C-alpha positions in Angstrom: 0.0 0.0 0.0 1.5 3.4 -1.0 1.7 6.2 1.5 -0.8 9.0 1.0 0.9 12.0 -0.5 0.6 15.2 1.5 0.6 18.9 0.4 4.1 20.3 1.0 2.5 23.6 2.1 -0.2 22.6 4.6 0.1 18.8 4.9 -3.5 18.0 3.8 -4.0 15.2 1.3 -3.1 16.0 -2.3 -5.9 16.7 -4.8 -5.2 15.3 -8.4 -6.2 18.6 -10.0 -3.6 20.6 -8.0 -0.9 17.9 -7.7 1.4 18.1 -5.7 -0.8 20.5 -3.7 -4.2 20.2 -2.1 -5.7 23.4 -3.5 -5.1 26.4 -5.8 -4.3 28.5 -2.7 -1.4 26.2 -1.7 -0.1 26.2 -5.3 -0.2 30.0 -5.3 1.6 30.2 -2.0 4.4 28.0 -3.4 4.6 30.1 -6.6 4.8 33.3 -4.6 7.7 31.8 -2.6 9.6 31.1 -5.8 8.8 34.6 -7.2 9.8 36.5 -4.1 13.1 34.6 -3.6 12.1 32.6 -0.5 13.2 29.4 -2.4 16.8 29.5 -3.7 18.6 27.0 -5.8 22.1 26.8 -4.3 25.1 27.7 -6.5 28.8 27.8 -5.9 30.7 31.1 -6.1 34.1 29.4 -6.4 33.5 27.8 -9.8 36.1 29.0 -12.3 34.8 31.2 -15.2 34.0 29.4 -18.5 36.9 29.6 -21.0 34.8 31.6 -23.5 34.2 34.5 -21.1 36.0 37.4 -22.7 35.2 40.0 -20.0 
């Protein structure tokens, strides 16, 4: 038996229409977090510049 998926925002059961969320509200909360910079994909500042950077 598979574990029931839960909404990553509020923890309620997932609704197929809004997967992986339970509602449009939770989907919008997640989108707002991405757009305002609350979520960040980590990057390394110590990577050497690409060889074709002529700056």
